[in-house]
C-alpha angles and dihedrals in degrees: 000000000000090000090054093048089048091051091049093048089048089051093049091047091052088050093049093047089051092050091048093048091048088050092051090047091053093046089051092049090049092048088049090051092049092048091050090049090050090048093051092047091049093051094046089048090049091047091053095045090048095047091050092046112120100156141003112214093333097316113113120237111208117225092243089058093056095071090044091052092050090048091045092055099035115021109101127207122223089283092055094252125129125221088245092055089048093050092042092052092049090077100008098166096048091041092049095050095046091045092050092045094050092045089050097046101023102139097034089043093056092043091053090047092052092046090050092049094047091050092049091047090050092049091050091049092050089051092049090048093049091045093049092044089053093045090047093050091046091044092052094044090051091046091050092050091059099049126072121266096247089059093050090048091049089068091066098045 
């Protein structure tokens, strides 16, 4: 009698384990399907955003660069690695720090860069104007020295 009960218990245990294994397989399959749907939605969303991209923080993004950007981020080689991943890994610490800082300070960072660029450009323009003004004055003075006095005076008459 104990032997029969043990066999019944073993049979029920096998059935329970089979049911648990089947439930686990179904849960894993559902998780896989959800993950695939999320991945598709992410890629679709990114495609839409990249195709609609005209500028990034005031810097124009040409239409031909949009496809290149998408490929750079998502196109995988035979090993399943994208060019972005390869480039990012080349100097991981530096790229991580720069990316985090840019993300943290994006708008103010770009604003400061623009101010710095404008200041630098203005300084260069001032230097060029000063330089050309000096050269122009020197050129005219040299030219005036070589011409007779009556020609120089005729300019003012």
